[in-house]
C-alpha positions as CSV (number, residue, x, y, z in Angstrom):
1,M,61.9,-10.1,-117.7
2,T,64.4,-7.8,-118.0
3,A,66.8,-8.2,-121.0
4,G,70.6,-9.9,-119.5
5,A,71.5,-12.8,-117.5
6,A,73.0,-11.6,-113.5
7,V,76.4,-13.3,-112.8
8,V,76.4,-13.5,-109.1
9,H,79.5,-14.6,-107.0
10,S,81.4,-13.2,-104.1
11,P,85.3,-13.2,-103.2
12,G,84.4,-14.8,-99.8
13,Y,82.9,-18.3,-101.6
14,R,86.9,-19.2,-101.7
15,C,87.7,-20.6,-98.1
16,D,91.1,-22.2,-96.9
17,I,90.8,-26.6,-96.9
18,G,94.3,-27.2,-97.5
19,P,95.9,-29.4,-100.1
20,H,92.3,-31.0,-101.5
21,V,91.0,-32.3,-105.2
22,F,88.1,-29.8,-104.8
23,P,89.9,-26.7,-106.5
24,M,88.2,-23.8,-105.1
25,A,90.7,-21.5,-106.8
26,K,88.2,-22.4,-109.5
27,F,85.4,-19.9,-108.5
28,G,88.4,-17.1,-108.7
29,M,89.4,-18.6,-111.5
30,L,86.7,-18.1,-113.6
31,R,85.6,-14.4,-112.7
32,E,89.2,-13.6,-113.7
33,R,88.4,-15.4,-117.5
34,L,84.9,-13.6,-118.1
35,V,86.5,-10.1,-117.0
36,G,89.4,-10.3,-118.9
37,A,87.2,-11.6,-122.2
38,G,85.0,-8.9,-121.8
39,D,82.5,-11.7,-121.0
40,V,81.1,-9.8,-117.9
41,D,82.2,-6.5,-116.9
42,E,83.9,-6.0,-113.3
43,A,81.0,-3.7,-112.4
44,A,78.6,-6.4,-113.3
45,F,78.6,-9.2,-110.6
46,V,76.0,-9.8,-108.3
47,E,77.2,-10.2,-104.9
48,P,75.4,-12.1,-102.7
49,A,74.0,-11.7,-99.0
50,P,74.5,-14.8,-96.7
51,A,71.1,-17.4,-96.4
52,T,70.4,-16.9,-92.9
53,R,69.4,-19.1,-90.6
54,E,65.7,-19.2,-91.0
55,E,66.6,-19.2,-94.3
56,L,68.8,-22.5,-94.2
57,L,66.0,-23.8,-91.6
58,L,63.8,-24.1,-94.8
59,V,66.0,-27.7,-95.9
60,H,68.7,-28.0,-92.8
61,G,67.7,-29.2,-89.2
62,P,68.3,-26.9,-86.1
63,E,70.6,-29.5,-84.9
64,Y,72.7,-30.0,-88.0
65,L,73.4,-25.9,-88.2
66,D,73.8,-25.6,-84.4
67,D,77.1,-28.3,-84.8
68,L,77.5,-26.2,-88.0
69,E,77.8,-22.5,-86.3
70,Q,79.6,-24.3,-83.2
71,L,82.3,-26.2,-85.4
72,R,81.5,-29.6,-83.8
73,W,82.3,-32.5,-85.5
74,T,79.2,-35.0,-84.9
75,P,78.8,-37.6,-86.7
76,R,76.1,-34.9,-89.0
77,T,79.3,-32.8,-89.7
78,M,82.0,-35.9,-90.2
79,M,81.2,-37.0,-93.4
80,S,82.1,-33.8,-94.9
81,E,85.3,-34.6,-96.4
82,L,86.2,-30.8,-95.3
83,P,88.0,-28.9,-92.9
84,L,85.6,-27.7,-90.0
85,A,86.5,-24.0,-89.9
86,R,84.7,-20.8,-89.8
87,D,85.8,-19.2,-92.9
88,V,84.3,-23.1,-94.9
89,V,81.3,-22.5,-92.9
90,D,80.8,-19.1,-94.5
91,A,81.4,-19.4,-97.6
92,Y,79.0,-22.6,-97.9
93,V,76.1,-20.3,-95.7
94,L,77.5,-17.3,-98.3
95,T,77.1,-19.7,-101.6
96,A,73.5,-20.2,-100.8
97,G,72.2,-16.6,-100.2
98,G,74.4,-16.6,-103.1
99,T,71.7,-19.4,-106.0
100,T,69.0,-17.9,-104.0
101,R,69.9,-14.7,-105.6
102,A,70.6,-16.4,-108.8
103,A,67.6,-18.3,-108.8
104,R,65.4,-14.3,-107.8
105,E,67.2,-13.0,-110.7
106,A,65.8,-15.9,-113.0
107,L,62.9,-15.3,-112.1
108,A,63.8,-11.7,-113.7
109,R,66.1,-11.6,-116.0
110,G,65.1,-15.3,-117.5
111,V,68.1,-16.5,-117.1
112,A,71.3,-16.8,-114.1
113,V,74.3,-18.2,-113.0
114,N,75.8,-18.7,-109.4
115,L,79.8,-19.0,-110.0
116,G,79.4,-21.6,-107.5
117,G,77.3,-23.8,-105.9
118,G,75.6,-26.9,-106.7
119,F,76.2,-28.6,-103.2
120,H,74.2,-31.3,-103.8
121,H,75.1,-34.0,-101.7
122,A,74.1,-31.9,-97.9
123,G,71.1,-33.7,-96.5
124,P,68.6,-32.4,-94.1
125,D,70.8,-33.2,-91.5
126,R,74.0,-34.2,-92.1
127,A,76.8,-33.0,-94.4
128,E,78.3,-35.2,-97.2
129,G,81.0,-35.2,-100.4
130,F,82.2,-32.3,-99.8
131,C,79.0,-30.3,-99.2
132,Y,77.7,-28.2,-96.1
133,I,74.4,-27.2,-97.2
134,N,72.2,-27.6,-100.2
135,D,71.6,-24.2,-101.4
136,L,69.8,-25.7,-104.6
137,A,67.0,-27.0,-101.8
138,V,67.9,-23.8,-99.8
139,A,67.0,-21.4,-103.2
140,I,63.6,-23.7,-103.5
141,R,62.3,-23.7,-100.8
142,V,63.0,-19.6,-100.4
143,L,60.9,-19.0,-103.2
144,Q,58.5,-20.8,-102.9
145,R,57.6,-19.6,-99.5
146,A,58.1,-16.2,-100.7
147,G,55.1,-17.9,-103.0
148,G,57.3,-16.5,-106.9
149,V,57.7,-20.2,-107.8
150,R,55.1,-22.7,-106.9
151,R,57.0,-25.8,-108.8
152,A,60.4,-26.3,-109.4
153,A,63.2,-29.0,-111.6
154,V,66.2,-29.9,-110.3
155,V,67.9,-30.9,-113.4
156,D,71.2,-32.2,-111.6
157,L,74.4,-32.9,-114.7
158,D,77.3,-33.4,-112.0
159,V,78.4,-37.2,-112.3
160,H,77.7,-38.0,-109.4
161,Q,74.1,-38.7,-107.7
162,G,72.5,-35.8,-106.5
163,N,71.0,-37.7,-103.5
164,G,71.0,-35.0,-100.6
165,T,68.5,-32.8,-102.8
166,A,66.3,-36.7,-103.9
167,R,66.5,-36.6,-99.8
168,I,65.6,-33.4,-99.0
169,F,62.8,-33.2,-102.2
170,R,61.7,-37.1,-101.3
171,G,57.4,-37.4,-101.7
172,D,57.5,-33.9,-102.9
173,D,55.6,-33.1,-105.6
174,S,56.0,-29.4,-105.7
175,V,59.4,-30.3,-106.7
176,F,61.0,-32.7,-109.2
177,T,65.0,-34.0,-109.2
178,L,66.5,-35.6,-111.8
179,S,69.7,-36.6,-111.4
180,L,72.0,-37.6,-114.8
181,H,75.1,-39.4,-113.2
182,Q,77.8,-42.2,-113.7
183,E,76.3,-45.2,-111.9
184,N,79.2,-47.3,-111.4
185,N,80.8,-43.9,-108.7
186,Y,79.8,-42.3,-105.6
187,P,77.9,-42.3,-103.5
188,A,76.5,-45.8,-102.5
189,P,74.2,-46.1,-102.2
190,K,72.1,-43.9,-104.2
191,E,69.3,-42.4,-103.0
192,P,65.8,-42.4,-105.0
193,G,65.0,-39.5,-106.8
194,D,62.2,-38.8,-109.1
195,L,64.4,-39.4,-112.0
196,D,67.5,-41.1,-112.4
197,V,70.0,-41.8,-115.0
198,G,72.6,-44.0,-114.3
199,L,75.3,-44.3,-116.9
200,A,77.4,-47.2,-117.9
201,D,81.7,-46.4,-117.4
202,H,83.4,-44.9,-120.2
203,T,79.8,-42.7,-121.9
204,G,80.1,-40.7,-124.4
205,D,79.0,-37.6,-126.0
206,T,76.4,-39.5,-128.3
207,E,75.1,-42.0,-125.8
208,Y,74.8,-38.8,-123.0
209,L,73.3,-36.5,-125.2
210,A,70.3,-39.0,-126.1
211,R,69.8,-39.8,-122.2
212,L,70.0,-36.4,-121.7
213,D,67.7,-35.3,-124.0
214,E,65.0,-38.7,-123.4
215,A,65.4,-37.2,-119.0
216,L,64.7,-33.6,-120.5
217,G,61.2,-34.5,-121.6
218,R,60.1,-35.0,-117.9
219,V,61.3,-32.1,-116.7
220,W,59.6,-29.9,-119.9
221,A,56.7,-32.1,-119.0
222,F,56.5,-31.5,-115.3
223,A,56.0,-27.6,-116.8
224,P,58.1,-26.0,-113.5
225,D,58.0,-22.5,-112.7
226,L,62.1,-22.3,-111.9
227,V,64.9,-24.9,-113.0
228,L,68.1,-25.3,-111.2
229,Y,70.4,-26.5,-113.0
230,Q,73.4,-28.4,-111.4
231,A,76.5,-28.0,-114.2
232,G,78.8,-29.8,-113.1
233,A,82.2,-29.9,-115.1
234,D,82.8,-33.6,-113.9
235,P,81.5,-36.2,-116.2
236,Y,84.5,-34.7,-118.5
237,F,87.0,-37.8,-119.8
238,D,90.0,-36.1,-117.9
239,D,88.9,-35.7,-114.5
240,Q,89.8,-37.2,-111.0
241,L,86.6,-37.9,-109.9
242,G,84.7,-39.1,-112.8
243,G,84.4,-41.9,-114.9
244,L,82.5,-40.5,-118.1
245,S,83.9,-39.5,-120.8
246,L,82.3,-36.2,-122.3
247,T,84.6,-34.1,-124.9
248,M,83.9,-30.2,-124.1
249,A,82.2,-30.3,-127.0
250,G,79.9,-32.7,-125.5
251,L,79.6,-30.8,-122.6
252,E,78.8,-27.3,-124.1
253,A,76.0,-29.3,-126.0
254,R,74.5,-30.5,-122.7
255,D,74.6,-26.8,-121.6
256,R,72.8,-25.6,-124.5
257,R,70.3,-28.9,-124.0
258,V,69.2,-27.5,-121.0
259,L,69.7,-23.7,-121.4
260,E,67.8,-23.3,-124.9
261,G,65.1,-25.9,-124.2
262,C,64.5,-23.7,-121.1
263,A,64.9,-20.5,-123.2
264,A,62.2,-21.8,-125.9
265,R,59.7,-22.5,-122.5
266,G,60.1,-19.3,-121.2
267,I,61.6,-21.3,-117.6
268,P,63.4,-18.9,-115.9
269,V,67.0,-21.1,-115.1
270,A,69.6,-20.6,-112.5
271,V,72.5,-21.8,-113.0
272,T,75.2,-23.8,-110.6
273,L,78.8,-24.8,-111.2
274,G,78.9,-27.7,-108.9
275,G,81.5,-30.5,-109.2
276,G,85.0,-30.1,-111.8
277,Y,88.0,-32.0,-110.2
278,A,89.8,-32.2,-114.1
279,C,93.8,-33.1,-114.3
280,D,94.1,-30.0,-115.4
281,V,92.7,-27.5,-113.5
282,A,92.4,-25.6,-116.3
283,D,90.3,-27.2,-118.0
284,T,87.8,-27.1,-115.5
285,V,87.7,-23.1,-115.6
286,A,87.1,-23.4,-119.5
287,I,83.5,-26.7,-118.6
288,H,82.7,-23.6,-116.4
289,L,83.5,-20.9,-118.9
290,A,81.4,-22.4,-121.8
291,T,78.7,-23.1,-119.5
292,V,78.5,-18.9,-118.1
293,R,78.6,-17.9,-122.0
294,V,76.1,-20.4,-123.2
295,A,73.2,-18.9,-120.4
296,L,74.8,-15.2,-121.6
297,S,73.8,-16.3,-125.1
298,L,70.4,-16.9,-124.2
299,A,69.5,-13.9,-122.0
300,P,67.9,-11.9,-124.4
301,R,66.2,-14.1,-126.5
302,H,64.6,-15.9,-122.9
303,A,63.8,-12.4,-122.1
304,A,62.1,-11.3,-125.0
305,G,60.2,-15.0,-124.7
306,E,61.8,-16.0,-128.4
307,P,62.4,-19.3,-129.1
308,A,66.0,-21.2,-129.3
309,R,66.8,-21.8,-132.7
């Protein structure tokens, strides 16, 4: 593995979805914070290429992809809760390419971050919940096809259950899906994955981290060749679409559980940002910034195969 984490991002991730609870501006804001604080040099960002149709077909059906390409409002696209416009679809296809690139970089470097992605509600044949393309699934299928990955795990710590990812990988013994989420929240009903941990409303740091530790034991036992970590910011106590009560310190501790656990076991990990709808968008950006900083701090140790401390 090469020392140093890759940080993948493109200005093309941002698109015009009009007045909306999803803060599309957060991706660019996070990039600016990373550069301004000296965490990442502007020239060091890895620019992704859009996922190809062939790559998307490893996960999504041709009729659904045709709907997206032709911007057709059908039962397959209408549950997105987003506009169906050229720049929106292109942004999601590009983000899928970004998560795939981050996964490739993780195999080479030990850890990589896509400043976007984590669109875990998109299923094989339909959009759902702000998600048109399931970039997590695309990345796994592309790397499995290439032979670089045999067994993969998705560690989904968004406040909402990763129903689309669970549906895509149902019955597939080569992919382990963990979702730790608020039970009384979207989606309903839930789509059973390999391990679903539904938490009560207002669960705070202490109980959350204890349940996460238990769940991660199952991930480590699966012994994946790659982890895709969906690091949603929406378990935060002041999130508009969430009902858990994690603090920023609790969320950073969550990130360390996952990323240090991967580093200690020599498991490459690619991070996506997932949801985040804090009343103040600056809080969402701060949570994502802390996640990226944990990943950056672990990269040299991960690449050297040194245990986390």
